[in-house]
MARDREN-863645 format. One record per residue: x, y, z of N, C-alpha, C in turn. Coordinates in Angstrom, 3 decimals. Last residue first. Layout:
N
<pt n_east="X" n_north="Y" n_up="Z" ca_east="X" ca_north="Y" ca_up="Z" c_east="X" c_north="Y" c_up="Z"/>
...
END
This chain:
80
<pt n_east="-107.148" n_north="-29.096" n_up="-137.686" ca_east="-105.812" ca_north="-29.180" ca_up="-138.282" c_east="-105.890" c_north="-29.248" c_up="-139.748"/>
<pt n_east="-109.047" n_north="-26.992" n_up="-135.489" ca_east="-108.950" ca_north="-27.992" ca_up="-136.567" c_east="-107.571" c_north="-27.962" c_up="-137.217"/>
<pt n_east="-108.575" n_north="-26.678" n_up="-131.990" ca_east="-108.426" ca_north="-26.095" ca_up="-133.318" c_east="-108.339" c_north="-27.193" c_up="-134.371"/>
<pt n_east="-108.485" n_north="-28.033" n_up="-129.601" ca_east="-109.795" ca_north="-27.798" ca_up="-130.198" c_east="-109.705" c_north="-27.255" c_up="-131.624"/>
<pt n_east="-105.802" n_north="-28.049" n_up="-128.856" ca_east="-106.456" ca_north="-29.333" ca_up="-129.146" c_east="-107.790" c_north="-29.145" c_up="-129.858"/>
<pt n_east="-105.410" n_north="-25.354" n_up="-128.298" ca_east="-104.678" ca_north="-25.962" ca_up="-129.424" c_east="-105.344" c_north="-27.276" c_up="-129.830"/>
<pt n_east="-106.930" n_north="-25.006" n_up="-126.004" ca_east="-107.277" ca_north="-24.260" ca_up="-127.212" c_east="-106.621" c_north="-24.885" c_up="-128.435"/>
<pt n_east="-105.548" n_north="-26.735" n_up="-124.258" ca_east="-106.965" ca_north="-26.968" ca_up="-124.543" c_east="-107.383" c_north="-26.245" c_up="-125.828"/>
<pt n_east="-103.000" n_north="-25.551" n_up="-124.157" ca_east="-103.155" ca_north="-26.908" ca_up="-124.694" c_east="-104.605" c_north="-27.181" c_up="-125.089"/>
<pt n_east="-103.706" n_north="-23.103" n_up="-122.956" ca_east="-103.103" ca_north="-23.117" ca_up="-124.290" c_east="-103.259" c_north="-24.492" c_up="-124.938"/>
<pt n_east="-104.597" n_north="-24.021" n_up="-120.463" ca_east="-105.520" ca_north="-23.307" ca_up="-121.346" c_east="-105.002" c_north="-23.308" c_up="-122.784"/>
<pt n_east="-102.206" n_north="-25.058" n_up="-119.469" ca_east="-103.337" ca_north="-25.959" ca_up="-119.685" c_east="-104.358" c_north="-25.318" c_up="-120.624"/>
<pt n_east="-100.714" n_north="-22.692" n_up="-119.295" ca_east="-100.255" ca_north="-23.759" ca_up="-120.182" c_east="-101.388" c_north="-24.739" c_up="-120.483"/>
<pt n_east="-102.205" n_north="-21.314" n_up="-117.364" ca_east="-102.051" ca_north="-20.732" ca_up="-118.704" c_east="-101.608" c_north="-21.792" c_up="-119.703"/>
<pt n_east="-101.854" n_north="-23.042" n_up="-115.180" ca_east="-103.206" ca_north="-22.804" ca_up="-115.695" c_east="-103.140" c_north="-22.232" c_up="-117.116"/>
<pt n_east="-99.082" n_north="-22.816" n_up="-114.801" ca_east="-99.659" ca_north="-24.120" ca_up="-115.154" c_east="-101.059" c_north="-23.959" c_up="-115.744"/>
<pt n_east="-98.956" n_north="-20.106" n_up="-114.124" ca_east="-98.242" ca_north="-20.598" ca_up="-115.302" c_east="-98.817" c_north="-21.931" c_up="-115.749"/>
<pt n_east="-100.370" n_north="-20.028" n_up="-111.746" ca_east="-100.897" ca_north="-19.298" ca_up="-112.898" c_east="-100.244" c_north="-19.782" c_up="-114.186"/>
<pt n_east="-98.566" n_north="-21.549" n_up="-110.216" ca_east="-99.928" ca_north="-22.052" ca_up="-110.425" c_east="-100.561" c_north="-21.360" c_up="-111.633"/>
<pt n_east="-96.279" n_north="-19.928" n_up="-110.115" ca_east="-96.215" ca_north="-21.208" ca_up="-110.813" c_east="-97.609" c_north="-21.757" c_up="-111.127"/>
<pt n_east="-95.614" n_north="-17.528" n_up="-108.954" ca_east="-96.827" ca_north="-17.608" ca_up="-109.768" c_east="-96.849" c_north="-18.871" c_up="-110.630"/>
<pt n_east="-93.168" n_north="-17.835" n_up="-107.743" ca_east="-94.324" ca_north="-17.590" ca_up="-106.879" c_east="-95.642" c_north="-17.714" c_up="-107.639"/>
<pt n_east="-91.424" n_north="-18.006" n_up="-109.903" ca_east="-91.712" ca_north="-19.215" ca_up="-109.128" c_east="-92.961" c_north="-19.047" c_up="-108.269"/>
<pt n_east="-92.848" n_north="-16.039" n_up="-112.597" ca_east="-91.841" ca_north="-16.308" ca_up="-111.568" c_east="-92.259" c_north="-17.560" c_up="-110.800"/>
<pt n_east="-93.500" n_north="-16.377" n_up="-116.145" ca_east="-93.930" ca_north="-16.308" ca_up="-114.757" c_east="-92.757" c_north="-16.589" c_up="-113.821"/>
<pt n_east="-94.437" n_north="-15.232" n_up="-119.358" ca_east="-93.359" ca_north="-15.624" ca_up="-118.449" c_east="-93.832" c_north="-15.418" c_up="-117.018"/>
<pt n_east="-95.709" n_north="-15.698" n_up="-122.636" ca_east="-95.964" ca_north="-15.457" ca_up="-121.216" c_east="-94.797" c_north="-15.989" c_up="-120.392"/>
<pt n_east="-96.004" n_north="-16.181" n_up="-125.438" ca_east="-95.252" ca_north="-15.029" ca_up="-124.929" c_east="-95.537" c_north="-14.699" c_up="-123.468"/>
<pt n_east="-97.312" n_north="-18.541" n_up="-126.222" ca_east="-96.282" ca_north="-17.994" ca_up="-127.090" c_east="-95.450" c_north="-16.896" c_up="-126.431"/>
<pt n_east="-95.600" n_north="-20.650" n_up="-123.835" ca_east="-95.735" ca_north="-20.110" ca_up="-125.191" c_east="-97.131" c_north="-19.520" c_up="-125.397"/>
<pt n_east="-94.398" n_north="-19.840" n_up="-120.811" ca_east="-95.573" ca_north="-20.475" ca_up="-121.398" c_east="-95.757" c_north="-19.853" c_up="-122.775"/>
<pt n_east="-91.618" n_north="-20.228" n_up="-118.712" ca_east="-92.133" ca_north="-19.716" ca_up="-119.975" c_east="-93.320" c_north="-20.539" c_up="-120.456"/>
<pt n_east="-90.492" n_north="-19.125" n_up="-115.856" ca_east="-91.303" ca_north="-20.248" ca_up="-116.305" c_east="-92.014" c_north="-19.733" c_up="-117.540"/>
<pt n_east="-87.127" n_north="-18.021" n_up="-115.220" ca_east="-88.496" ca_north="-17.781" ca_up="-115.665" c_east="-89.185" c_north="-19.105" c_up="-115.985"/>
<pt n_east="-84.490" n_north="-18.670" n_up="-114.673" ca_east="-85.459" ca_north="-18.700" ca_up="-113.572" c_east="-86.906" c_north="-18.477" c_up="-114.009"/>
<pt n_east="-83.005" n_north="-18.408" n_up="-117.063" ca_east="-83.048" ca_north="-19.696" ca_up="-116.365" c_east="-84.162" c_north="-19.785" c_up="-115.330"/>
<pt n_east="-83.296" n_north="-15.708" n_up="-117.832" ca_east="-83.766" ca_north="-16.767" ca_up="-118.728" c_east="-83.917" c_north="-18.104" c_up="-117.988"/>
<pt n_east="-84.375" n_north="-13.820" n_up="-114.920" ca_east="-83.409" ca_north="-14.185" ca_up="-115.953" c_east="-83.991" c_north="-15.321" c_up="-116.784"/>
<pt n_east="-86.752" n_north="-11.304" n_up="-113.982" ca_east="-86.357" ca_north="-12.707" ca_up="-114.090" c_east="-85.293" c_north="-12.898" c_up="-115.157"/>
<pt n_east="-88.473" n_north="-8.995" n_up="-111.858" ca_east="-87.398" ca_north="-9.240" ca_up="-112.822" c_east="-86.940" c_north="-10.700" c_up="-112.779"/>
<pt n_east="-91.996" n_north="-8.997" n_up="-111.614" ca_east="-90.752" ca_north="-9.337" ca_up="-110.937" c_east="-89.670" c_north="-9.598" c_up="-111.989"/>
<pt n_east="-94.601" n_north="-8.408" n_up="-112.503" ca_east="-93.467" ca_north="-7.604" ca_up="-112.981" c_east="-92.164" c_north="-7.824" c_up="-112.214"/>
<pt n_east="-96.684" n_north="-10.179" n_up="-111.926" ca_east="-96.302" ca_north="-9.182" ca_up="-110.909" c_east="-95.105" c_north="-8.317" c_up="-111.287"/>
<pt n_east="-97.396" n_north="-11.778" n_up="-114.092" ca_east="-98.359" ca_north="-11.622" ca_up="-113.013" c_east="-97.991" c_north="-10.498" c_up="-112.049"/>
<pt n_east="-95.287" n_north="-11.971" n_up="-115.806" ca_east="-96.502" ca_north="-11.350" ca_up="-116.323" c_east="-97.554" c_north="-11.145" c_up="-115.240"/>
<pt n_east="-92.052" n_north="-11.167" n_up="-114.758" ca_east="-93.210" ca_north="-12.020" ca_up="-114.529" c_east="-94.456" c_north="-11.291" c_up="-115.020"/>
<pt n_east="-89.743" n_north="-10.201" n_up="-117.280" ca_east="-90.495" ca_north="-9.869" ca_up="-116.084" c_east="-91.671" c_north="-10.826" c_up="-115.985"/>
<pt n_east="-86.333" n_north="-10.653" n_up="-118.514" ca_east="-87.778" ca_north="-10.824" ca_up="-118.562" c_east="-88.398" c_north="-10.291" c_up="-117.286"/>
<pt n_east="-83.704" n_north="-10.451" n_up="-118.029" ca_east="-84.111" ca_north="-10.178" ca_up="-119.408" c_east="-85.632" c_north="-10.172" c_up="-119.532"/>
<pt n_east="-81.483" n_north="-9.632" n_up="-115.459" ca_east="-82.855" ca_north="-9.971" ca_up="-115.839" c_east="-83.128" c_north="-9.552" c_up="-117.278"/>
<pt n_east="-78.418" n_north="-11.048" n_up="-114.568" ca_east="-79.081" ca_north="-9.946" ca_up="-115.249" c_east="-80.445" c_north="-10.406" c_up="-115.750"/>
<pt n_east="-78.752" n_north="-12.881" n_up="-111.440" ca_east="-78.199" ca_north="-12.721" ca_up="-112.793" c_east="-78.925" c_north="-11.539" c_up="-113.439"/>
<pt n_east="-79.982" n_north="-13.338" n_up="-108.985" ca_east="-79.197" ca_north="-12.107" ca_up="-109.148" c_east="-78.458" c_north="-11.994" c_up="-110.484"/>
<pt n_east="-81.840" n_north="-15.345" n_up="-108.611" ca_east="-80.414" ca_north="-15.722" ca_up="-108.644" c_east="-79.467" c_north="-14.534" c_up="-108.837"/>
<pt n_east="-84.441" n_north="-14.142" n_up="-108.200" ca_east="-84.085" ca_north="-15.440" ca_up="-107.632" c_east="-82.583" c_north="-15.699" c_up="-107.560"/>
<pt n_east="-84.703" n_north="-11.701" n_up="-109.474" ca_east="-85.091" ca_north="-11.791" ca_up="-108.068" c_east="-84.585" c_north="-13.071" c_up="-107.417"/>
<pt n_east="-82.175" n_north="-10.501" n_up="-111.590" ca_east="-83.179" ca_north="-11.528" ca_up="-111.337" c_east="-83.441" c_north="-11.626" c_up="-109.835"/>
<pt n_east="-81.683" n_north="-6.960" n_up="-111.855" ca_east="-81.190" ca_north="-8.300" ca_up="-111.554" c_east="-82.352" c_north="-9.234" c_up="-111.262"/>
<pt n_east="-81.914" n_north="-4.500" n_up="-114.473" ca_east="-82.330" ca_north="-5.094" ca_up="-113.201" c_east="-81.732" c_north="-6.482" c_up="-113.069"/>
<pt n_east="-80.457" n_north="-1.549" n_up="-115.857" ca_east="-80.728" ca_north="-2.986" ca_up="-115.908" c_east="-81.043" c_north="-3.509" c_up="-114.522"/>
<pt n_east="-81.802" n_north="1.539" n_up="-116.664" ca_east="-81.022" ca_north="0.781" ca_up="-115.694" c_east="-81.432" c_north="-0.687" c_up="-115.716"/>
<pt n_east="-81.831" n_north="2.251" n_up="-120.144" ca_east="-82.527" ca_north="2.148" ca_up="-118.875" c_east="-81.667" c_north="1.292" c_up="-117.943"/>
<pt n_east="-79.847" n_north="4.423" n_up="-122.115" ca_east="-80.112" ca_north="3.084" ca_up="-121.592" c_east="-80.869" c_north="3.171" c_up="-120.285"/>
<pt n_east="-80.410" n_north="6.363" n_up="-124.898" ca_east="-80.305" ca_north="6.384" ca_up="-123.440" c_east="-80.686" c_north="5.007" c_up="-122.926"/>
<pt n_east="-80.597" n_north="6.796" n_up="-127.578" ca_east="-79.723" ca_north="5.721" ca_up="-127.133" c_east="-79.524" c_north="5.711" c_up="-125.627"/>
<pt n_east="-80.736" n_north="10.379" n_up="-127.777" ca_east="-81.113" ca_north="9.040" ca_up="-128.254" c_east="-80.111" c_north="8.006" c_up="-127.758"/>
<pt n_east="-82.030" n_north="13.356" n_up="-126.718" ca_east="-80.971" ca_north="12.378" ca_up="-126.468" c_east="-81.464" c_north="11.013" c_up="-126.913"/>
<pt n_east="-82.665" n_north="16.550" n_up="-127.715" ca_east="-83.132" ca_north="15.175" ca_up="-127.868" c_east="-81.930" c_north="14.260" c_up="-127.687"/>
<pt n_east="-83.211" n_north="19.509" n_up="-125.812" ca_east="-82.319" ca_north="18.645" ca_up="-126.582" c_east="-82.949" c_north="17.262" c_up="-126.651"/>
<pt n_east="-84.583" n_north="22.851" n_up="-125.760" ca_east="-84.545" ca_north="21.451" ca_up="-125.366" c_east="-83.566" c_north="20.698" c_up="-126.259"/>
<pt n_east="-84.046" n_north="26.124" n_up="-124.545" ca_east="-84.814" ca_north="25.196" ca_up="-125.377" c_east="-84.806" c_north="23.778" c_up="-124.855"/>
<pt n_east="-82.535" n_north="27.703" n_up="-122.826" ca_east="-82.774" ca_north="28.189" ca_up="-124.178" c_east="-83.555" c_north="27.241" c_up="-125.061"/>
<pt n_east="-81.120" n_north="25.101" n_up="-120.985" ca_east="-81.296" ca_north="26.542" ca_up="-121.090" c_east="-81.464" c_north="26.974" c_up="-122.552"/>
<pt n_east="-83.073" n_north="22.112" n_up="-121.629" ca_east="-81.782" ca_north="22.774" ca_up="-121.427" c_east="-82.024" c_north="24.279" c_up="-121.535"/>
<pt n_east="-84.896" n_north="19.145" n_up="-121.184" ca_east="-84.920" ca_north="20.611" ca_up="-121.142" c_east="-83.517" c_north="21.133" c_up="-120.840"/>
<pt n_east="-84.981" n_north="16.408" n_up="-123.335" ca_east="-84.350" ca_north="16.964" ca_up="-122.140" c_east="-84.368" c_north="18.481" c_up="-122.221"/>
<pt n_east="-86.536" n_north="13.522" n_up="-124.498" ca_east="-86.489" ca_north="14.982" ca_up="-124.615" c_east="-85.998" c_north="15.542" c_up="-123.287"/>
<pt n_east="-85.090" n_north="10.552" n_up="-125.751" ca_east="-85.642" ca_north="11.264" ca_up="-124.608" c_east="-85.484" c_north="12.760" c_up="-124.816"/>
<pt n_east="-85.376" n_north="7.452" n_up="-127.529" ca_east="-84.984" ca_north="8.858" ca_up="-127.442" c_east="-85.720" c_north="9.540" c_up="-126.298"/>
<pt n_east="-84.060" n_north="4.238" n_up="-127.768" ca_east="-85.107" ca_north="5.066" ca_up="-127.229" c_east="-84.585" c_north="6.483" c_up="-127.111"/>
END
């Protein structure tokens, strides 16, 4: 990711600037994901993953189950 930075006499472009890494809300491991319901930082072990691309925290387990049931229902209705 590149960032434009104002400097005396103009500007500079900085590339490769890293964003500050966050820790998982549940176990304090490095977070790789965020809950799709509330943007809570989550690690791979603590997330509840619903294919194809949804992730939920423990507090939003009900939403995760509803999303998984909806996915199954849509998959069952599709012709093979």
